[in-house]
C-alpha positions as CSV (number, residue, x, y, z in Angstrom):
1,M,-20.4,195.7,190.0
2,K,-17.4,194.6,187.6
3,I,-18.8,197.0,184.9
4,L,-19.3,200.0,187.4
5,L,-15.8,199.4,188.8
6,S,-14.5,199.8,185.6
7,F,-16.3,202.4,184.7
8,Y,-15.7,204.7,188.2
9,R,-12.1,203.7,188.7
10,P,-10.2,206.2,185.8
11,T,-12.3,208.8,187.7
12,I,-11.1,207.7,190.9
13,N,-7.7,208.0,189.9
14,K,-7.9,211.1,187.7
15,H,-9.2,212.8,191.1
16,F,-6.5,211.0,193.1
17,L,-3.7,212.3,190.8
18,I,-5.5,215.8,190.3
19,A,-5.1,216.1,194.5
20,L,-2.0,214.4,194.4
21,S,0.0,216.4,192.1
22,T,-2.0,219.7,193.7
23,G,-0.4,219.0,197.5
24,L,3.7,218.6,195.9
25,I,2.9,222.1,193.9
26,L,2.1,223.7,196.7
27,G,4.8,221.9,198.9
28,F,7.6,222.7,196.7
29,L,6.1,226.4,196.4
30,I,5.9,226.9,200.2
31,A,9.6,225.3,200.7
32,Y,10.8,227.5,197.7
33,I,9.8,230.5,199.1
34,S,10.8,229.7,202.8
35,L,14.4,229.2,201.4
36,T,14.6,231.7,199.1
37,T,12.3,235.0,200.2
38,P,15.2,237.5,201.4
39,E,13.5,238.1,204.4
40,I,13.2,234.8,206.1
41,L,16.9,233.7,204.8
42,L,18.8,236.7,206.1
43,F,16.7,238.0,209.3
44,S,15.6,234.4,210.7
45,D,17.4,232.9,213.8
46,P,17.5,230.4,216.1
47,H,17.8,232.5,218.8
48,T,14.6,234.4,218.5
49,S,12.1,231.3,217.2
50,S,9.4,230.1,219.5
51,E,11.8,227.3,220.9
52,M,13.8,229.7,222.6
53,A,11.5,232.5,224.3
54,H,12.6,230.9,227.7
55,L,16.2,232.1,226.7
56,A,15.2,235.9,225.9
57,G,16.4,238.6,227.8
58,P,14.3,238.7,230.4
59,N,15.9,235.9,232.5
60,V,19.5,238.0,232.1
61,D,20.5,240.1,234.8
62,P,22.5,242.7,233.7
63,G,24.3,243.5,237.0
64,S,25.3,240.0,237.6
65,H,28.6,240.4,235.4
66,G,30.0,243.8,237.6
67,S,32.6,245.8,236.4
68,D,34.7,245.8,239.7
69,E,36.1,242.0,238.4
70,E,39.7,241.3,238.3
71,F,40.2,242.3,234.7
72,H,37.9,245.3,234.8
73,N,39.9,246.8,237.2
74,M,43.0,246.7,234.8
75,E,41.2,249.0,231.9
76,D,42.0,252.3,231.6
77,S,39.0,254.0,230.1
78,T,39.9,258.1,230.8
79,V,39.7,258.7,227.4
80,A,36.1,257.2,227.2
81,Q,35.4,259.0,230.3
82,K,37.0,262.3,228.7
83,L,34.6,261.6,225.6
84,Y,31.0,260.7,227.5
85,E,31.7,264.3,228.9
86,E,32.8,266.4,226.1
87,V,30.3,264.7,223.1
88,R,27.1,264.6,224.5
89,I,24.9,262.0,223.0
90,L,21.1,262.1,223.9
91,C,19.9,258.9,222.1
92,W,15.9,258.3,221.5
93,V,14.9,254.9,220.8
94,M,11.5,254.5,218.7
95,T,9.5,251.4,220.3
96,Q,5.9,250.8,220.7
97,P,3.6,249.6,224.0
98,E,4.1,245.4,223.0
99,N,7.7,246.1,222.6
100,H,8.1,248.0,225.9
101,E,9.0,244.6,228.2
102,K,10.4,242.4,224.5
103,K,12.7,244.6,223.6
104,A,13.1,248.6,224.8
105,K,13.9,247.5,228.2
106,H,17.2,245.5,227.0
107,V,18.1,248.2,225.5
108,K,17.8,249.9,228.6
109,A,19.8,247.2,230.5
110,T,22.8,246.8,227.7
111,W,23.4,250.0,225.7
112,G,21.4,252.8,226.5
113,K,23.4,253.0,229.5
114,R,26.1,254.3,227.9
115,C,24.0,257.6,226.5
116,N,24.2,261.0,228.2
117,I,20.3,260.6,228.2
118,L,17.9,257.9,227.2
119,L,14.6,258.3,226.1
120,F,11.9,255.8,224.5
121,M,9.7,257.5,222.1
122,S,6.1,255.7,222.3
123,T,2.4,255.7,222.2
124,A,2.1,254.6,225.4
125,E,3.1,256.2,229.0
126,D,5.3,253.4,231.0
127,P,7.3,254.8,234.1
128,S,9.0,251.5,234.2
129,L,11.6,252.8,231.0
130,P,10.1,255.6,231.1
131,T,8.8,256.3,227.6
132,V,7.6,259.8,225.9
133,S,4.1,259.4,224.8
134,L,3.4,261.0,221.5
135,P,0.6,262.5,220.0
136,V,0.7,260.0,216.7
137,K,-1.2,256.5,215.9
138,E,1.0,253.8,216.3
139,G,2.2,251.3,213.2
140,R,4.9,251.0,210.5
141,N,2.3,253.6,208.3
142,Y,3.0,256.5,211.4
143,L,6.6,256.1,211.9
144,W,7.5,259.6,210.0
145,G,4.7,260.8,212.1
146,K,6.4,259.4,215.6
147,T,9.6,260.9,214.0
148,K,8.8,264.1,213.7
149,E,6.8,264.2,217.0
150,A,9.8,262.5,218.4
151,F,12.3,265.8,217.4
152,K,10.1,268.1,218.6
153,Y,10.2,266.9,221.7
154,V,13.6,266.4,221.9
155,H,14.4,270.0,220.4
156,K,11.8,271.9,223.0
157,H,13.4,269.7,226.1
158,Y,17.0,268.7,225.4
159,L,18.2,270.8,222.8
160,N,20.9,272.4,224.7
161,K,21.4,269.5,227.2
162,A,23.1,267.3,224.5
163,D,25.5,268.2,221.3
164,W,24.5,265.2,219.0
165,F,21.0,263.5,219.1
166,L,20.8,259.7,218.1
167,K,17.9,258.2,216.8
168,A,17.6,254.3,217.0
169,D,15.0,251.4,217.1
170,D,14.1,249.1,219.5
171,D,16.1,246.6,218.2
172,T,19.4,248.4,217.5
173,Y,22.4,248.3,219.2
174,V,24.9,250.4,219.3
175,V,28.1,251.0,220.4
176,L,28.3,255.0,222.2
177,E,32.4,255.0,222.7
178,N,32.8,254.2,219.3
179,L,30.3,256.5,218.1
180,R,32.3,259.6,220.2
181,Y,35.1,258.7,218.9
182,M,33.8,259.4,215.1
183,L,32.1,262.4,216.2
184,M,34.7,264.0,217.9
185,P,36.2,266.0,215.0
186,Y,33.0,267.7,214.1
187,K,31.3,270.4,216.0
188,P,27.3,270.3,216.5
189,S,26.9,273.2,215.5
190,E,27.8,272.3,211.6
191,P,24.5,270.5,209.7
192,V,25.8,267.7,209.4
193,Y,24.4,264.2,210.2
194,F,25.5,260.3,210.3
195,G,24.5,256.6,209.9
196,C,24.0,253.9,206.7
197,K,24.2,255.9,203.6
198,F,21.7,254.9,201.0
199,K,21.7,256.3,197.8
200,P,18.4,256.1,196.4
201,Y,15.5,258.7,196.7
202,V,17.7,261.5,197.7
203,R,20.4,263.3,195.6
204,Q,22.9,263.6,198.5
205,G,21.8,260.0,199.9
206,Y,20.0,259.3,202.9
207,M,20.5,257.2,206.4
208,S,19.1,253.5,207.0
209,G,16.6,254.2,210.1
210,G,17.4,250.7,211.6
211,A,21.2,251.3,211.5
212,G,20.5,254.6,213.8
213,Y,21.3,258.0,212.3
214,V,22.6,260.7,214.4
215,L,22.0,264.4,214.0
216,S,24.2,267.4,215.3
217,R,22.5,270.2,217.4
218,E,22.3,272.4,214.6
219,A,20.9,269.8,212.4
220,V,17.5,269.4,214.5
221,K,17.5,272.6,215.3
222,R,17.2,273.6,211.1
223,F,15.3,270.2,210.8
224,V,12.4,271.2,213.6
225,Q,12.5,275.1,213.2
226,I,12.6,275.6,209.1
227,S,11.9,272.0,207.5
228,L,8.5,271.2,209.5
229,V,7.6,274.8,209.2
230,N,8.5,275.6,205.6
231,S,7.6,272.0,204.0
232,T,9.0,272.6,200.7
233,G,11.4,269.8,199.6
234,C,9.8,268.2,203.1
235,Q,6.8,265.9,203.7
236,S,6.2,267.8,206.8
237,N,2.4,267.9,206.7
238,V,1.6,263.8,206.1
239,N,2.7,261.5,208.8
240,S,2.6,258.4,206.4
241,G,6.1,257.3,204.6
242,A,9.3,256.2,204.5
243,E,10.7,257.7,208.0
244,D,14.4,257.6,206.9
245,V,14.3,258.3,203.3
246,E,11.6,261.5,204.7
247,I,14.1,262.9,207.0
248,G,16.5,262.6,204.3
249,K,14.7,264.0,202.3
250,C,13.9,267.5,204.7
251,L,17.3,267.7,206.2
252,E,18.3,268.0,202.7
253,A,16.1,270.7,202.1
254,V,18.0,272.9,204.4
255,Q,21.5,272.0,203.5
256,V,22.3,269.1,206.1
257,K,25.3,267.3,204.9
258,A,24.7,263.7,204.9
259,G,28.2,263.0,205.8
260,D,30.5,260.1,205.4
261,S,30.6,257.6,208.3
262,R,33.4,255.3,207.2
263,D,36.8,254.7,208.8
264,S,40.4,255.8,207.6
265,L,40.4,252.6,205.8
266,G,36.9,252.8,204.0
267,R,35.3,250.4,206.3
268,G,31.5,250.9,207.7
269,R,30.7,252.3,211.2
270,F,26.7,252.1,211.0
271,F,25.1,248.3,210.0
272,P,21.3,247.7,209.1
273,F,21.9,243.8,209.5
274,V,23.0,241.6,212.6
275,P,27.2,241.5,212.2
276,E,27.1,237.8,211.1
277,H,25.0,239.4,207.9
278,H,27.4,241.4,207.1
279,L,31.0,239.3,208.2
280,I,29.7,235.9,206.2
281,P,30.4,236.3,202.4
282,G,27.3,235.4,200.5
283,H,25.2,235.5,203.5
284,V,23.3,238.4,201.6
285,S,22.7,237.4,198.1
286,K,24.0,239.8,195.7
287,G,20.4,240.2,194.2
288,F,19.2,241.4,197.6
289,W,18.0,245.3,198.1
290,Y,20.5,246.2,200.0
291,W,23.2,246.1,197.5
292,Q,22.1,248.6,195.1
293,Y,21.1,251.0,198.2
294,I,24.2,251.3,199.6
295,Y,26.3,254.4,198.6
296,Y,29.9,253.2,199.3
297,E,31.1,249.9,198.3
298,N,30.7,247.6,200.8
299,K,33.2,244.5,201.0
300,E,31.8,241.0,202.6
301,G,34.1,239.1,205.2
302,M,36.5,240.2,208.3
303,E,36.9,243.5,206.1
304,C,33.2,244.2,206.2
305,C,33.3,246.7,209.1
306,S,35.7,249.0,210.9
307,D,37.1,248.1,214.3
308,N,35.5,250.7,215.7
309,A,32.0,249.7,214.4
310,V,28.8,251.9,215.7
311,S,25.9,249.6,215.4
312,F,24.2,246.7,214.1
313,H,20.5,246.5,213.5
314,Y,18.2,243.6,213.8
315,V,19.1,242.5,217.0
316,S,17.1,240.0,219.7
317,P,17.0,240.7,223.0
318,N,19.4,237.5,223.2
319,Q,21.9,239.0,221.0
320,M,22.1,242.3,223.0
321,Y,23.3,240.2,226.3
322,V,25.9,238.7,223.8
323,L,27.0,241.3,222.7
324,E,27.0,243.2,225.6
325,Y,29.4,240.8,226.8
326,L,31.6,240.0,223.9
327,I,32.1,244.3,223.5
328,Y,32.6,245.0,227.6
329,H,33.5,242.0,229.1
330,L,35.4,239.1,227.2
331,R,39.4,240.2,227.3
332,P,42.1,237.7,225.8
333,Y,44.8,237.5,228.3
334,G,47.9,239.0,227.6
335,I,46.5,241.8,225.0
336,S,46.2,245.1,226.2
337,F,45.4,248.2,224.6
338,H,45.8,251.6,225.9
339,V,45.5,255.0,223.8
340,E,46.4,258.5,224.7
341,M,44.4,261.3,225.2
342,P,43.7,263.1,221.8
343,E,44.4,266.3,220.6
344,E,41.0,267.3,219.8
345,L,40.2,266.9,223.6
346,L,43.5,268.4,224.6
347,G,42.6,271.7,223.3
348,R,39.1,271.7,224.7
349,E,40.8,271.1,227.9
350,S,43.3,274.1,227.2
351,D,40.5,276.0,226.3
352,K,38.3,275.5,229.2
353,T,41.9,276.2,231.4
354,L,42.4,280.1,229.4
355,K,38.4,281.0,229.9
356,S,38.8,280.0,233.2
357,E,41.7,282.1,234.3
358,I,40.5,285.0,232.0
359,S,37.7,284.7,234.2
360,T,39.1,284.1,237.5
361,A,41.4,287.4,236.6
362,E,38.4,289.7,235.5
């Protein structure tokens, strides 16, 4: 027996050591990947984890914090209301059936209500939003096809009912007042579009899909009437591909300018990540693709973002309501902000008055 034990012990120890070593190596690799993979590092959010699911958007009553409270009564929204009337924005939101309840309904309850027209583009009908059911397959590989169909639908039914046409995802948060302010100096008859500008793949650059991009009426006309008919320089006959890159190629092919959406201080307005990832230095590793893609120099920290920022991406339903509260309800006592009616709007009002007087005289 002693002889047998002495014979087998080395073999047993060897197998044990191999199994132990394998386990340790696998455990180390899993831990290393979870800590270093950019997608996990950048986009993991404790507020979107399964442990926080019971706190998600459906439990929030957006009507419980109304605009008729004491400090809201002190607001002067004259300019914002004027912009709403003069800079008409149609928002169409890319969604899918499984996200109607999880995400899209929270866009509708927050920033979506400030669009002049709000549409949800999906592949299934849902009267509660409601949605437009597009004749395409669902899935990430068909986003380009879905984008083409969405703009064709908008062109057919809404082209003359809005001036600007915003595409956003169902996890994008948009500050419409700031978007209108940015667009105010431009005319919808100009062939131009704006967003978070990236530099590869398209000579003039293209706009990040997640951060949202906005096309002028003329840009939509050229895209649908020319690009999608004449496929030169535009992948109009296929449905696969990165939708933001593909529409960038199509718009460039019909001389639609990729505009500069930065403010007067050179700070960005459209952002592909949540505010934290742009505001906290070092949060986005310098080796991450974002720094190679961004068209203009982009700072980290509090100087990253314009005071008139327009959009953020990867915003969970919970964060939708957090941003809604911080932007539209939280007020520092004793600090007020007033703006005069911009000259552009005054000029438009004068033109309307003059036309009315001429019409009356005739």
